[in-house]
mmCIF file of the N, C-alpha and C atoms, coordinates in Angstrom:
data_MODEL
# 
_entry.id   MODEL 
# 
loop_
_atom_site.group_PDB 
_atom_site.id 
_atom_site.type_symbol 
_atom_site.label_atom_id 
_atom_site.label_alt_id 
_atom_site.label_comp_id 
_atom_site.label_asym_id 
_atom_site.label_entity_id 
_atom_site.label_seq_id 
_atom_site.pdbx_PDB_ins_code 
_atom_site.Cartn_x 
_atom_site.Cartn_y 
_atom_site.Cartn_z 
_atom_site.occupancy 
_atom_site.B_iso_or_equiv 
_atom_site.pdbx_formal_charge 
_atom_site.auth_seq_id 
_atom_site.auth_comp_id 
_atom_site.auth_asym_id 
_atom_site.auth_atom_id 
_atom_site.pdbx_PDB_model_num 
ATOM 1   N N  . MET A 1 1  ? 162.483 -13.828 -160.209 1.00 0.00 ? 1  MET A N  1 
ATOM 2   C CA . MET A 1 1  ? 163.832 -14.238 -160.271 1.00 0.00 ? 1  MET A CA 1 
ATOM 3   C C  . MET A 1 1  ? 163.940 -15.714 -160.291 1.00 0.00 ? 1  MET A C  1 
ATOM 4   N N  . VAL A 1 2  ? 164.853 -16.443 -161.231 1.00 0.00 ? 2  VAL A N  1 
ATOM 5   C CA . VAL A 1 2  ? 164.804 -17.667 -161.129 1.00 0.00 ? 2  VAL A CA 1 
ATOM 6   C C  . VAL A 1 2  ? 166.248 -18.091 -161.003 1.00 0.00 ? 2  VAL A C  1 
ATOM 7   N N  . LYS A 1 3  ? 166.459 -19.044 -160.159 1.00 0.00 ? 3  LYS A N  1 
ATOM 8   C CA . LYS A 1 3  ? 167.838 -19.585 -160.008 1.00 0.00 ? 3  LYS A CA 1 
ATOM 9   C C  . LYS A 1 3  ? 167.784 -21.130 -159.940 1.00 0.00 ? 3  LYS A C  1 
ATOM 10  N N  . SER A 1 4  ? 168.872 -21.607 -160.488 1.00 0.00 ? 4  SER A N  1 
ATOM 11  C CA . SER A 1 4  ? 169.173 -23.094 -160.297 1.00 0.00 ? 4  SER A CA 1 
ATOM 12  C C  . SER A 1 4  ? 169.449 -23.565 -158.978 1.00 0.00 ? 4  SER A C  1 
ATOM 13  N N  . THR A 1 5  ? 169.084 -24.896 -158.655 1.00 0.00 ? 5  THR A N  1 
ATOM 14  C CA . THR A 1 5  ? 169.387 -25.271 -157.276 1.00 0.00 ? 5  THR A CA 1 
ATOM 15  C C  . THR A 1 5  ? 170.896 -25.079 -156.943 1.00 0.00 ? 5  THR A C  1 
ATOM 16  N N  . ASP A 1 6  ? 171.727 -25.485 -158.244 1.00 0.00 ? 6  ASP A N  1 
ATOM 17  C CA . ASP A 1 6  ? 173.359 -25.450 -157.908 1.00 0.00 ? 6  ASP A CA 1 
ATOM 18  C C  . ASP A 1 6  ? 173.695 -23.711 -157.536 1.00 0.00 ? 6  ASP A C  1 
ATOM 19  N N  . GLN A 1 7  ? 173.106 -22.859 -158.356 1.00 0.00 ? 7  GLN A N  1 
ATOM 20  C CA . GLN A 1 7  ? 173.312 -21.460 -158.126 1.00 0.00 ? 7  GLN A CA 1 
ATOM 21  C C  . GLN A 1 7  ? 172.752 -21.075 -156.631 1.00 0.00 ? 7  GLN A C  1 
ATOM 22  N N  . LEU A 1 8  ? 171.802 -21.507 -156.154 1.00 0.00 ? 8  LEU A N  1 
ATOM 23  C CA . LEU A 1 8  ? 171.307 -21.332 -154.857 1.00 0.00 ? 8  LEU A CA 1 
ATOM 24  C C  . LEU A 1 8  ? 172.183 -21.801 -153.705 1.00 0.00 ? 8  LEU A C  1 
ATOM 25  N N  . ARG A 1 9  ? 172.778 -23.046 -153.974 1.00 0.00 ? 9  ARG A N  1 
ATOM 26  C CA . ARG A 1 9  ? 173.662 -23.559 -153.101 1.00 0.00 ? 9  ARG A CA 1 
ATOM 27  C C  . ARG A 1 9  ? 175.122 -22.749 -152.858 1.00 0.00 ? 9  ARG A C  1 
ATOM 28  N N  . LYS A 1 10 ? 175.485 -22.401 -153.842 1.00 0.00 ? 10 LYS A N  1 
ATOM 29  C CA . LYS A 1 10 ? 176.642 -21.494 -154.086 1.00 0.00 ? 10 LYS A CA 1 
ATOM 30  C C  . LYS A 1 10 ? 176.304 -20.063 -153.413 1.00 0.00 ? 10 LYS A C  1 
ATOM 31  N N  . ALA A 1 11 ? 175.119 -19.532 -153.652 1.00 0.00 ? 11 ALA A N  1 
ATOM 32  C CA . ALA A 1 11 ? 174.865 -18.158 -153.181 1.00 0.00 ? 11 ALA A CA 1 
ATOM 33  C C  . ALA A 1 11 ? 174.772 -18.093 -151.686 1.00 0.00 ? 11 ALA A C  1 
ATOM 34  N N  . LEU A 1 12 ? 174.058 -19.297 -151.131 1.00 0.00 ? 12 LEU A N  1 
ATOM 35  C CA . LEU A 1 12 ? 173.865 -19.279 -149.608 1.00 0.00 ? 12 LEU A CA 1 
ATOM 36  C C  . LEU A 1 12 ? 174.978 -20.030 -149.078 1.00 0.00 ? 12 LEU A C  1 
ATOM 37  N N  . GLY A 1 13 ? 175.943 -20.453 -149.636 1.00 0.00 ? 13 GLY A N  1 
ATOM 38  C CA . GLY A 1 13 ? 177.225 -20.988 -149.052 1.00 0.00 ? 13 GLY A CA 1 
ATOM 39  C C  . GLY A 1 13 ? 177.083 -22.290 -148.487 1.00 0.00 ? 13 GLY A C  1 
ATOM 40  N N  . VAL A 1 14 ? 176.246 -23.106 -149.063 1.00 0.00 ? 14 VAL A N  1 
ATOM 41  C CA . VAL A 1 14 ? 175.901 -24.363 -148.653 1.00 0.00 ? 14 VAL A CA 1 
ATOM 42  C C  . VAL A 1 14 ? 176.743 -25.423 -149.437 1.00 0.00 ? 14 VAL A C  1 
ATOM 43  N N  . ASN A 1 15 ? 177.827 -25.885 -148.867 1.00 0.00 ? 15 ASN A N  1 
ATOM 44  C CA . ASN A 1 15 ? 178.632 -26.974 -149.679 1.00 0.00 ? 15 ASN A CA 1 
ATOM 45  C C  . ASN A 1 15 ? 178.009 -28.183 -149.945 1.00 0.00 ? 15 ASN A C  1 
ATOM 46  N N  . GLU A 1 16 ? 178.730 -28.981 -150.746 1.00 0.00 ? 16 GLU A N  1 
ATOM 47  C CA . GLU A 1 16 ? 178.124 -30.359 -151.240 1.00 0.00 ? 16 GLU A CA 1 
ATOM 48  C C  . GLU A 1 16 ? 178.087 -31.385 -150.154 1.00 0.00 ? 16 GLU A C  1 
ATOM 49  N N  . ASP A 1 17 ? 178.776 -31.207 -149.083 1.00 0.00 ? 17 ASP A N  1 
ATOM 50  C CA . ASP A 1 17 ? 178.755 -32.278 -148.075 1.00 0.00 ? 17 ASP A CA 1 
ATOM 51  C C  . ASP A 1 17 ? 177.675 -32.029 -147.156 1.00 0.00 ? 17 ASP A C  1 
ATOM 52  N N  . SER A 1 18 ? 177.082 -30.804 -146.932 1.00 0.00 ? 18 SER A N  1 
ATOM 53  C CA . SER A 1 18 ? 175.849 -30.523 -146.093 1.00 0.00 ? 18 SER A CA 1 
ATOM 54  C C  . SER A 1 18 ? 174.622 -30.371 -146.798 1.00 0.00 ? 18 SER A C  1 
ATOM 55  N N  . LEU A 1 19 ? 173.556 -30.781 -146.328 1.00 0.00 ? 19 LEU A N  1 
ATOM 56  C CA . LEU A 1 19 ? 172.332 -30.561 -146.936 1.00 0.00 ? 19 LEU A CA 1 
ATOM 57  C C  . LEU A 1 19 ? 172.240 -31.315 -148.335 1.00 0.00 ? 19 LEU A C  1 
ATOM 58  N N  . LYS A 1 20 ? 172.636 -32.512 -148.278 1.00 0.00 ? 20 LYS A N  1 
ATOM 59  C CA . LYS A 1 20 ? 172.611 -33.267 -149.539 1.00 0.00 ? 20 LYS A CA 1 
ATOM 60  C C  . LYS A 1 20 ? 171.460 -33.320 -150.252 1.00 0.00 ? 20 LYS A C  1 
ATOM 61  N N  . THR A 1 21 ? 170.381 -33.799 -149.699 1.00 0.00 ? 21 THR A N  1 
ATOM 62  C CA . THR A 1 21 ? 169.093 -34.003 -150.348 1.00 0.00 ? 21 THR A CA 1 
ATOM 63  C C  . THR A 1 21 ? 168.429 -32.627 -150.371 1.00 0.00 ? 21 THR A C  1 
ATOM 64  N N  . TYR A 1 22 ? 167.643 -32.533 -151.475 1.00 0.00 ? 22 TYR A N  1 
ATOM 65  C CA . TYR A 1 22 ? 166.957 -31.148 -151.774 1.00 0.00 ? 22 TYR A CA 1 
ATOM 66  C C  . TYR A 1 22 ? 165.936 -31.001 -150.781 1.00 0.00 ? 22 TYR A C  1 
ATOM 67  N N  . ASN A 1 23 ? 165.268 -31.829 -150.169 1.00 0.00 ? 23 ASN A N  1 
ATOM 68  C CA . ASN A 1 23 ? 164.319 -31.654 -149.024 1.00 0.00 ? 23 ASN A CA 1 
ATOM 69  C C  . ASN A 1 23 ? 165.040 -30.978 -147.833 1.00 0.00 ? 23 ASN A C  1 
ATOM 70  N N  . ASN A 1 24 ? 166.080 -31.458 -147.476 1.00 0.00 ? 24 ASN A N  1 
ATOM 71  C CA . ASN A 1 24 ? 166.951 -30.872 -146.484 1.00 0.00 ? 24 ASN A CA 1 
ATOM 72  C C  . ASN A 1 24 ? 167.296 -29.349 -146.799 1.00 0.00 ? 24 ASN A C  1 
ATOM 73  N N  . PHE A 1 25 ? 167.802 -29.305 -147.987 1.00 0.00 ? 25 PHE A N  1 
ATOM 74  C CA . PHE A 1 25 ? 168.167 -27.989 -148.629 1.00 0.00 ? 25 PHE A CA 1 
ATOM 75  C C  . PHE A 1 25 ? 167.015 -26.821 -148.501 1.00 0.00 ? 25 PHE A C  1 
ATOM 76  N N  . LYS A 1 26 ? 165.960 -27.275 -148.875 1.00 0.00 ? 26 LYS A N  1 
ATOM 77  C CA . LYS A 1 26 ? 164.805 -26.523 -148.972 1.00 0.00 ? 26 LYS A CA 1 
ATOM 78  C C  . LYS A 1 26 ? 164.306 -26.118 -147.567 1.00 0.00 ? 26 LYS A C  1 
ATOM 79  N N  . ARG A 1 27 ? 164.229 -27.091 -146.703 1.00 0.00 ? 27 ARG A N  1 
ATOM 80  C CA . ARG A 1 27 ? 163.605 -27.012 -145.410 1.00 0.00 ? 27 ARG A CA 1 
ATOM 81  C C  . ARG A 1 27 ? 164.631 -26.009 -144.545 1.00 0.00 ? 27 ARG A C  1 
ATOM 82  N N  . LYS A 1 28 ? 165.952 -26.308 -144.546 1.00 0.00 ? 28 LYS A N  1 
ATOM 83  C CA . LYS A 1 28 ? 166.817 -25.539 -143.569 1.00 0.00 ? 28 LYS A CA 1 
ATOM 84  C C  . LYS A 1 28 ? 167.370 -24.477 -144.431 1.00 0.00 ? 28 LYS A C  1 
ATOM 85  N N  . ALA A 1 29 ? 167.475 -24.111 -145.511 1.00 0.00 ? 29 ALA A N  1 
ATOM 86  C CA . ALA A 1 29 ? 168.041 -23.084 -146.070 1.00 0.00 ? 29 ALA A CA 1 
ATOM 87  C C  . ALA A 1 29 ? 167.112 -22.116 -146.949 1.00 0.00 ? 29 ALA A C  1 
ATOM 88  N N  . ILE A 1 30 ? 166.359 -22.727 -147.767 1.00 0.00 ? 30 ILE A N  1 
ATOM 89  C CA . ILE A 1 30 ? 165.499 -21.959 -148.541 1.00 0.00 ? 30 ILE A CA 1 
ATOM 90  C C  . ILE A 1 30 ? 164.296 -21.279 -147.685 1.00 0.00 ? 30 ILE A C  1 
ATOM 91  N N  . ILE A 1 31 ? 163.501 -22.187 -147.100 1.00 0.00 ? 31 ILE A N  1 
ATOM 92  C CA . ILE A 1 31 ? 162.486 -21.720 -146.362 1.00 0.00 ? 31 ILE A CA 1 
ATOM 93  C C  . ILE A 1 31 ? 162.896 -20.765 -145.044 1.00 0.00 ? 31 ILE A C  1 
ATOM 94  N N  . HIS A 1 32 ? 163.939 -21.320 -144.583 1.00 0.00 ? 32 HIS A N  1 
ATOM 95  C CA . HIS A 1 32 ? 164.592 -20.413 -143.425 1.00 0.00 ? 32 HIS A CA 1 
ATOM 96  C C  . HIS A 1 32 ? 164.823 -18.974 -143.992 1.00 0.00 ? 32 HIS A C  1 
ATOM 97  N N  . ALA A 1 33 ? 165.368 -18.964 -145.009 1.00 0.00 ? 33 ALA A N  1 
ATOM 98  C CA . ALA A 1 33 ? 165.735 -17.583 -145.625 1.00 0.00 ? 33 ALA A CA 1 
ATOM 99  C C  . ALA A 1 33 ? 164.542 -16.725 -146.062 1.00 0.00 ? 33 ALA A C  1 
ATOM 100 N N  . CYS A 1 34 ? 163.455 -17.340 -146.646 1.00 0.00 ? 34 CYS A N  1 
ATOM 101 C CA . CYS A 1 34 ? 162.492 -16.708 -147.028 1.00 0.00 ? 34 CYS A CA 1 
ATOM 102 C C  . CYS A 1 34 ? 161.631 -16.172 -145.729 1.00 0.00 ? 34 CYS A C  1 
ATOM 103 N N  . ASN A 1 35 ? 161.532 -17.067 -144.804 1.00 0.00 ? 35 ASN A N  1 
ATOM 104 C CA . ASN A 1 35 ? 160.902 -16.658 -143.428 1.00 0.00 ? 35 ASN A CA 1 
ATOM 105 C C  . ASN A 1 35 ? 161.550 -15.471 -142.878 1.00 0.00 ? 35 ASN A C  1 
ATOM 106 N N  . GLU A 1 36 ? 162.965 -15.626 -142.971 1.00 0.00 ? 36 GLU A N  1 
ATOM 107 C CA . GLU A 1 36 ? 163.548 -14.286 -142.237 1.00 0.00 ? 36 GLU A CA 1 
ATOM 108 C C  . GLU A 1 36 ? 163.497 -13.181 -143.086 1.00 0.00 ? 36 GLU A C  1 
ATOM 109 N N  . ILE A 1 37 ? 163.471 -13.118 -144.262 1.00 0.00 ? 37 ILE A N  1 
ATOM 110 C CA . ILE A 1 37 ? 163.299 -12.016 -145.053 1.00 0.00 ? 37 ILE A CA 1 
ATOM 111 C C  . ILE A 1 37 ? 161.856 -11.513 -144.938 1.00 0.00 ? 37 ILE A C  1 
ATOM 112 N N  . ASN A 1 38 ? 160.961 -12.247 -144.765 1.00 0.00 ? 38 ASN A N  1 
ATOM 113 C CA . ASN A 1 38 ? 159.433 -11.723 -144.475 1.00 0.00 ? 38 ASN A CA 1 
ATOM 114 C C  . ASN A 1 38 ? 159.421 -11.262 -143.239 1.00 0.00 ? 38 ASN A C  1 
ATOM 115 N N  . GLU A 1 39 ? 160.061 -11.716 -142.143 1.00 0.00 ? 39 GLU A N  1 
ATOM 116 C CA . GLU A 1 39 ? 159.979 -11.063 -140.838 1.00 0.00 ? 39 GLU A CA 1 
ATOM 117 C C  . GLU A 1 39 ? 160.507 -9.860  -140.838 1.00 0.00 ? 39 GLU A C  1 
ATOM 118 N N  . LYS A 1 40 ? 161.881 -9.581  -141.437 1.00 0.00 ? 40 LYS A N  1 
ATOM 119 C CA . LYS A 1 40 ? 162.597 -8.383  -141.230 1.00 0.00 ? 40 LYS A CA 1 
ATOM 120 C C  . LYS A 1 40 ? 162.367 -7.264  -142.248 1.00 0.00 ? 40 LYS A C  1 
ATOM 121 N N  . TYR A 1 41 ? 161.616 -7.653  -143.293 1.00 0.00 ? 41 TYR A N  1 
ATOM 122 C CA . TYR A 1 41 ? 161.587 -6.553  -144.273 1.00 0.00 ? 41 TYR A CA 1 
ATOM 123 C C  . TYR A 1 41 ? 160.117 -6.551  -144.738 1.00 0.00 ? 41 TYR A C  1 
ATOM 124 N N  . ASN A 1 42 ? 159.579 -5.466  -145.375 1.00 0.00 ? 42 ASN A N  1 
ATOM 125 C CA . ASN A 1 42 ? 158.342 -5.341  -145.786 1.00 0.00 ? 42 ASN A CA 1 
ATOM 126 C C  . ASN A 1 42 ? 158.011 -6.048  -147.257 1.00 0.00 ? 42 ASN A C  1 
ATOM 127 N N  . PHE A 1 43 ? 158.307 -7.404  -147.224 1.00 0.00 ? 43 PHE A N  1 
ATOM 128 C CA . PHE A 1 43 ? 158.142 -8.170  -148.545 1.00 0.00 ? 43 PHE A CA 1 
ATOM 129 C C  . PHE A 1 43 ? 157.405 -9.262  -148.166 1.00 0.00 ? 43 PHE A C  1 
ATOM 130 N N  . ASN A 1 44 ? 156.552 -9.744  -149.161 1.00 0.00 ? 44 ASN A N  1 
ATOM 131 C CA . ASN A 1 44 ? 156.040 -11.161 -149.067 1.00 0.00 ? 44 ASN A CA 1 
ATOM 132 C C  . ASN A 1 44 ? 156.704 -11.860 -149.988 1.00 0.00 ? 44 ASN A C  1 
ATOM 133 N N  . LEU A 1 45 ? 157.962 -12.696 -149.525 1.00 0.00 ? 45 LEU A N  1 
ATOM 134 C CA . LEU A 1 45 ? 158.676 -13.404 -150.490 1.00 0.00 ? 45 LEU A CA 1 
ATOM 135 C C  . LEU A 1 45 ? 158.330 -15.071 -150.434 1.00 0.00 ? 45 LEU A C  1 
ATOM 136 N N  . HIS A 1 46 ? 157.769 -15.626 -151.579 1.00 0.00 ? 46 HIS A N  1 
ATOM 137 C CA . HIS A 1 46 ? 157.545 -16.842 -151.586 1.00 0.00 ? 46 HIS A CA 1 
ATOM 138 C C  . HIS A 1 46 ? 158.303 -17.546 -152.960 1.00 0.00 ? 46 HIS A C  1 
ATOM 139 N N  . PHE A 1 47 ? 158.249 -18.850 -153.036 1.00 0.00 ? 47 PHE A N  1 
ATOM 140 C CA . PHE A 1 47 ? 158.925 -19.401 -154.195 1.00 0.00 ? 47 PHE A CA 1 
ATOM 141 C C  . PHE A 1 47 ? 158.007 -20.473 -154.707 1.00 0.00 ? 47 PHE A C  1 
ATOM 142 N N  . GLU A 1 48 ? 158.475 -20.789 -156.014 1.00 0.00 ? 48 GLU A N  1 
ATOM 143 C CA . GLU A 1 48 ? 157.926 -21.982 -156.714 1.00 0.00 ? 48 GLU A CA 1 
ATOM 144 C C  . GLU A 1 48 ? 158.910 -22.775 -157.207 1.00 0.00 ? 48 GLU A C  1 
ATOM 145 N N  . GLU A 1 49 ? 158.658 -24.009 -157.164 1.00 0.00 ? 49 GLU A N  1 
ATOM 146 C CA . GLU A 1 49 ? 159.730 -25.131 -157.692 1.00 0.00 ? 49 GLU A CA 1 
ATOM 147 C C  . GLU A 1 49 ? 159.442 -25.268 -159.132 1.00 0.00 ? 49 GLU A C  1 
ATOM 148 N N  . ILE A 1 50 ? 160.450 -25.294 -159.890 1.00 0.00 ? 50 ILE A N  1 
ATOM 149 C CA . ILE A 1 50 ? 160.467 -25.752 -161.334 1.00 0.00 ? 50 ILE A CA 1 
ATOM 150 C C  . ILE A 1 50 ? 161.046 -26.976 -161.532 1.00 0.00 ? 50 ILE A C  1 
ATOM 151 N N  . LYS A 1 51 ? 160.273 -27.970 -161.936 1.00 0.00 ? 51 LYS A N  1 
ATOM 152 C CA . LYS A 1 51 ? 160.724 -29.200 -162.033 1.00 0.00 ? 51 LYS A CA 1 
ATOM 153 C C  . LYS A 1 51 ? 161.088 -29.721 -163.513 1.00 0.00 ? 51 LYS A C  1 
ATOM 154 N N  . ASN A 1 52 ? 162.051 -30.655 -163.444 1.00 0.00 ? 52 ASN A N  1 
ATOM 155 C CA . ASN A 1 52 ? 162.481 -31.062 -164.776 1.00 0.00 ? 52 ASN A CA 1 
ATOM 156 C C  . ASN A 1 52 ? 162.208 -32.934 -164.373 1.00 0.00 ? 52 ASN A C  1 
ATOM 157 N N  . GLY A 1 53 ? 160.984 -33.388 -164.846 1.00 0.00 ? 53 GLY A N  1 
ATOM 158 C CA . GLY A 1 53 ? 160.703 -34.451 -164.478 1.00 0.00 ? 53 GLY A CA 1 
ATOM 159 C C  . GLY A 1 53 ? 160.185 -34.602 -162.927 1.00 0.00 ? 53 GLY A C  1 
ATOM 160 N N  . ARG A 1 54 ? 160.764 -35.439 -162.164 1.00 0.00 ? 54 ARG A N  1 
ATOM 161 C CA . ARG A 1 54 ? 160.594 -35.398 -160.810 1.00 0.00 ? 54 ARG A CA 1 
ATOM 162 C C  . ARG A 1 54 ? 161.525 -34.603 -159.931 1.00 0.00 ? 54 ARG A C  1 
ATOM 163 N N  . LYS A 1 55 ? 162.590 -34.120 -160.584 1.00 0.00 ? 55 LYS A N  1 
ATOM 164 C CA . LYS A 1 55 ? 163.627 -33.385 -159.870 1.00 0.00 ? 55 LYS A CA 1 
ATOM 165 C C  . LYS A 1 55 ? 163.323 -31.912 -159.884 1.00 0.00 ? 55 LYS A C  1 
ATOM 166 N N  . VAL A 1 56 ? 163.701 -31.148 -158.888 1.00 0.00 ? 56 VAL A N  1 
ATOM 167 C CA . VAL A 1 56 ? 163.557 -29.693 -158.757 1.00 0.00 ? 56 VAL A CA 1 
ATOM 168 C C  . VAL A 1 56 ? 164.821 -29.319 -159.599 1.00 0.00 ? 56 VAL A C  1 
ATOM 169 N N  . ALA A 1 57 ? 164.812 -28.467 -160.551 1.00 0.00 ? 57 ALA A N  1 
ATOM 170 C CA . ALA A 1 57 ? 165.893 -27.963 -161.324 1.00 0.00 ? 57 ALA A CA 1 
ATOM 171 C C  . ALA A 1 57 ? 166.126 -26.619 -161.040 1.00 0.00 ? 57 ALA A C  1 
ATOM 172 N N  . ALA A 1 58 ? 165.157 -25.947 -160.678 1.00 0.00 ? 58 ALA A N  1 
ATOM 173 C CA . ALA A 1 58 ? 165.255 -24.314 -160.412 1.00 0.00 ? 58 ALA A CA 1 
ATOM 174 C C  . ALA A 1 58 ? 164.104 -23.809 -159.298 1.00 0.00 ? 58 ALA A C  1 
ATOM 175 N N  . ILE A 1 59 ? 164.382 -22.646 -158.916 1.00 0.00 ? 59 ILE A N  1 
ATOM 176 C CA . ILE A 1 59 ? 163.402 -22.185 -157.936 1.00 0.00 ? 59 ILE A CA 1 
ATOM 177 C C  . ILE A 1 59 ? 163.240 -20.777 -158.440 1.00 0.00 ? 59 ILE A C  1 
ATOM 178 N N  . LYS A 1 60 ? 161.848 -20.346 -158.641 1.00 0.00 ? 60 LYS A N  1 
ATOM 179 C CA . LYS A 1 60 ? 161.359 -18.938 -158.909 1.00 0.00 ? 60 LYS A CA 1 
ATOM 180 C C  . LYS A 1 60 ? 160.893 -18.364 -157.716 1.00 0.00 ? 60 LYS A C  1 
ATOM 181 N N  . PHE A 1 61 ? 161.693 -17.209 -157.401 1.00 0.00 ? 61 PHE A N  1 
ATOM 182 C CA . PHE A 1 61 ? 161.249 -16.451 -156.165 1.00 0.00 ? 61 PHE A CA 1 
ATOM 183 C C  . PHE A 1 61 ? 160.324 -15.366 -156.678 1.00 0.00 ? 61 PHE A C  1 
ATOM 184 N N  . ILE A 1 62 ? 159.293 -15.048 -155.877 1.00 0.00 ? 62 ILE A N  1 
ATOM 185 C CA . ILE A 1 62 ? 158.373 -13.991 -156.325 1.00 0.00 ? 62 ILE A CA 1 
ATOM 186 C C  . ILE A 1 62 ? 158.254 -13.089 -154.917 1.00 0.00 ? 62 ILE A C  1 
ATOM 187 N N  . PHE A 1 63 ? 158.696 -11.854 -155.209 1.00 0.00 ? 63 PHE A N  1 
ATOM 188 C CA . PHE A 1 63 ? 158.701 -10.717 -154.313 1.00 0.00 ? 63 PHE A CA 1 
ATOM 189 C C  . PHE A 1 63 ? 157.336 -9.989  -154.505 1.00 0.00 ? 63 PHE A C  1 
ATOM 190 N N  . LYS A 1 64 ? 156.703 -9.591  -153.462 1.00 0.00 ? 64 LYS A N  1 
ATOM 191 C CA . LYS A 1 64 ? 155.622 -8.661  -153.383 1.00 0.00 ? 64 LYS A CA 1 
ATOM 192 C C  . LYS A 1 64 ? 155.753 -7.909  -152.137 1.00 0.00 ? 64 LYS A C  1 
ATOM 193 N N  . PRO A 1 65 ? 155.689 -6.545  -152.424 1.00 0.00 ? 65 PRO A N  1 
ATOM 194 C CA . PRO A 1 65 ? 155.734 -5.634  -151.386 1.00 0.00 ? 65 PRO A CA 1 
ATOM 195 C C  . PRO A 1 65 ? 154.638 -5.523  -150.500 1.00 0.00 ? 65 PRO A C  1 
ATOM 196 N N  . ILE A 1 66 ? 154.575 -5.374  -149.009 1.00 0.00 ? 66 ILE A N  1 
ATOM 197 C CA . ILE A 1 66 ? 153.612 -5.468  -148.257 1.00 0.00 ? 66 ILE A CA 1 
ATOM 198 C C  . ILE A 1 66 ? 153.243 -3.855  -148.186 1.00 0.00 ? 66 ILE A C  1 
ATOM 199 N N  . ALA A 1 67 ? 152.044 -3.557  -148.371 1.00 0.00 ? 67 ALA A N  1 
ATOM 200 C CA . ALA A 1 67 ? 151.627 -2.260  -148.152 1.00 0.00 ? 67 ALA A CA 1 
ATOM 201 C C  . ALA A 1 67 ? 151.453 -1.882  -146.538 1.00 0.00 ? 67 ALA A C  1 
ATOM 202 N N  . ILE A 1 68 ? 152.201 -0.706  -146.251 1.00 0.00 ? 68 ILE A N  1 
ATOM 203 C CA . ILE A 1 68 ? 152.090 -0.175  -144.855 1.00 0.00 ? 68 ILE A CA 1 
ATOM 204 C C  . ILE A 1 68 ? 151.080 0.829   -144.524 1.00 0.00 ? 68 ILE A C  1 
ATOM 205 N N  . LEU A 1 69 ? 150.190 0.520   -143.744 1.00 0.00 ? 69 LEU A N  1 
ATOM 206 C CA . LEU A 1 69 ? 149.271 1.342   -143.397 1.00 0.00 ? 69 LEU A CA 1 
ATOM 207 C C  . LEU A 1 69 ? 149.824 2.524   -142.697 1.00 0.00 ? 69 LEU A C  1 
ATOM 208 N N  . ASP A 1 70 ? 149.513 3.851   -142.952 1.00 0.00 ? 70 ASP A N  1 
ATOM 209 C CA . ASP A 1 70 ? 150.047 5.072   -142.170 1.00 0.00 ? 70 ASP A CA 1 
ATOM 210 C C  . ASP A 1 70 ? 148.886 5.217   -141.178 1.00 0.00 ? 70 ASP A C  1 
ATOM 211 N N  . SER A 1 71 ? 149.359 5.133   -139.702 1.00 0.00 ? 71 SER A N  1 
ATOM 212 C CA . SER A 1 71 ? 148.410 5.216   -138.637 1.00 0.00 ? 71 SER A CA 1 
ATOM 213 C C  . SER A 1 71 ? 147.989 6.625   -138.331 1.00 0.00 ? 71 SER A C  1 
ATOM 214 N N  . SER A 1 72 ? 148.680 7.570   -138.968 1.00 0.00 ? 72 SER A N  1 
ATOM 215 C CA . SER A 1 72 ? 148.487 8.995   -138.513 1.00 0.00 ? 72 SER A CA 1 
ATOM 216 C C  . SER A 1 72 ? 147.190 9.533   -139.233 1.00 0.00 ? 72 SER A C  1 
ATOM 217 N N  . GLU A 1 73 ? 146.647 8.865   -140.152 1.00 0.00 ? 73 GLU A N  1 
ATOM 218 C CA . GLU A 1 73 ? 145.450 9.161   -140.960 1.00 0.00 ? 73 GLU A CA 1 
ATOM 219 C C  . GLU A 1 73 ? 144.145 8.868   -140.210 1.00 0.00 ? 73 GLU A C  1 
# 
């Protein structure tokens, strides 16, 4: 799934006044959300930044389900 940084800001409810720089947005919103999803659900979620020159234009999210071992076997 690929989303632009503007789409992510809207989806995560981050207004323009808070987390103005991409670095802060990434650290406090994106990484935090990915870590929370990875802890609570059986997914390995990570992301790749898609750049337009030096600026991050979009983020590609990669979901991989984690295999659950059945302990009864």
